N, C-alpha and C positions, 0 to 999 in steps of 0.2 A: 265561309270564305268567299270573297267577292270574285267575280269573273276577272280574268287577266286583263291588264291594261296594256297599251302599246309598249310600255317599258318592261312590264313583267312577263309578257307573252314570250314563250320560248320559240325562237325562229330556227336556230341551228339544231337539227335532229329533233323536230317537234314530236316525233313518236315517243321520245323519252320524257316528255313533259308530264308533270303531275300537278293538278290543281286541286288536290284534296287536303283539307286542313289537317286531318289526322296524320298524314304522311309528313306534311311540312313541320308540324310541331314535334313529331318524333325525331326528325333529323336535327332540329335546333336543340332539343333537350339532350340528345346523345353526344353531340359535338362538344368538346371542351372549350373551344374558342372560335372566334369568327374573324373575318377581315373587313374593315370598314374603309370605304373609299369616299373621298370628298375632295373639293377644290380648296386649296389654301393659298391665298395671295396669287391667284391665277395659275397655280400649278397643281396637277393631280397628285394625290397622296393616298397610299393604302397602308393601314396600320392594323396589325393583329391585336386583338384584345379579348379578355374574358367577357362572356355575356351571360344573361339569364333571361328566361321568359316567365312572365306572369300573365296568364290569360292570352290576350292578343297583343301584348306589348313586349318589346325587347328592350332590355336595359343593359347598359355598360357604364363603367365608372373609371375614374383615374384622378390624377393630380390636377389642380387648377392650372398648373403651368404647362400641361400637355398641349402640344400644338393641335391635336385633334379636338380636345375639349374646349380650348380657347375658340376655335373656329366654330364649333357646333353650338356653343352657347348663344351665338347670334341667330341660330335657326337655319343652318345651312342644309342644303339637300345632300343626302348621303345614299350610298349603295352598300349593302351588307351582304357578304358571301359566307356561307357555311358549307363545308365540304367534309365528307367522310369517305375514305378510300376502303374498298372491300376486296379488291383483287387486281392482279396484273393480267391483262388479256393478251396472250401471246398468239399472234396470228401467223399465217404462212407467208404473209407479205407485210413489209413495214407500213404500207398504206392502211391496213386494217388494224394495226397495233393500237391498243387503247387501254382504258382502265374500267373496272367496275366501280361505281361510285354512287353516292347519294348527295345531292347538293340542294341548297336553297339560296335564292337571291331575293332580297327585299329592297324596296326603294321608298323614300319618303323624307320628311323633314324631322330631324332629331330636335327634341325640346329639352330644355333644362328642367330637371325635377327640383322644385323648391318647396313642395309640400313636405313637412317633416315626417309625417306618417308614411307617405309614399316612398320617401327617400330611405327610411329605415327598412321598409319591406323590400325594396330593391337591393339594398346592401345584404340583407339576409339571403335573398334569392341568389345573388351572385356568389356568395360564400358557399351556400349549400349546393349550388350547381356543380361546383368542382368537387366538394367533399360533403355529400349529404349528411346532415346531422351536426356539422362542425359549429354552426352558429351558436347552438345551445350548449356546446361542449368546449367553450373557450371564454376568455375574459371578455365581457361586453365592451364595445367600442366606447371611448370617451367622447364627450361633446367636442373636444378639440380635434379628435381624429375624424369625426363625422363632418365637421366644418371644413377640414382640409381635403375632403373628398367630394368631387363633382360627379353627379349621376345624370345621365342622359337617357331619354326614352324615345323609342321609335315605334309608332303603331304598325302592326303587321297586317296592313290592309292591301298593300301593293306588293304581292309576294307570289313566288312560284317555286316548284321543286323540279328537279331533273334526276332521274334514276336510270342507271345502266346496269343490267345484270346479264348473266349467261356467258356462253362461249363466244369465240371470235366469229365475225360475220364474213368469213372468206367466200370468195366467188366459188361456185360449184366446180368450175374448171380447175381450181387449185386444190380441191380436197384430196386428190390422189397423189399429190406431190409428196416427196419424201422428207417433209419437214415436220418436226413436232409442233403441235398447236394445242392450246388449252388455256386454263386459268390457274394462276398461282394465288390462292387466297391470302388476304392480308388481315391481320388482327393486331390489336394493341395488347401487350402483356404488362401486367401490373405486378411488380416485384414485392418482396417482403419489406415492410416499413423499416426504415433505418432511424433509430432514435437519436435525438439531439443530445449534446453534452448535458449531463446531469439528469437525464431521463433513464431510469433503470427499471421501468415497469412496462408490461406489454402494451402495444398500441391498441386503441379501441377497435372493436369488431368492424365498424364501418370502414376502417382503413385496412385491416387484415383481409377482409373479404371484399375489397374494393372492386366495383364494376361500374359500367355506364348503363343508363336506362336502355333496355332493349337487348343488352348483352349479359351473358352469365360470366361469373369469375372464371379465370383460366384454371 
């Protein structure tokens, strides 16, 4: 992982900054979606979208009519944010109230993926990012469906992570005050799969035992 650039260097609470590729990719791989920011016709826009990582490249896809994809096909500069919440940090004063979280910010120019092999690999990665194993356990995409899908790629070269853990950082003078303080852990629960109409057999194991990378099933 390259050294931080003026854009990717963490300035607010720099003690929480992480410039370790293993940490960065773990956050990207665990998060189900990201937010992509860009300028469209002179106005700032932020759109949530599903993503997937292959090596040091981030991929996202959508309809050719999407405002985000129409703008980015021209090679627009983007900022991508990935965030995972781990806890509510309840402090003795509102000033110290915060969250425990892991986040990644990436900057760069998104490019249109027009190589057929790279495009199919990206579509597989995005599918399996959400439900690992689903690509091979579903009807293959038709040529028409692939053509109707635009895939964009962002190199993860200008990127940094920010991680906050632990209890509130209250002033020492506040520690003896009579207010509860601590952390409320947050986690995502995955329920029992609900079959669609006409499906009368058990869901596959990768759905029954669903979890995200780095986390165990509930």
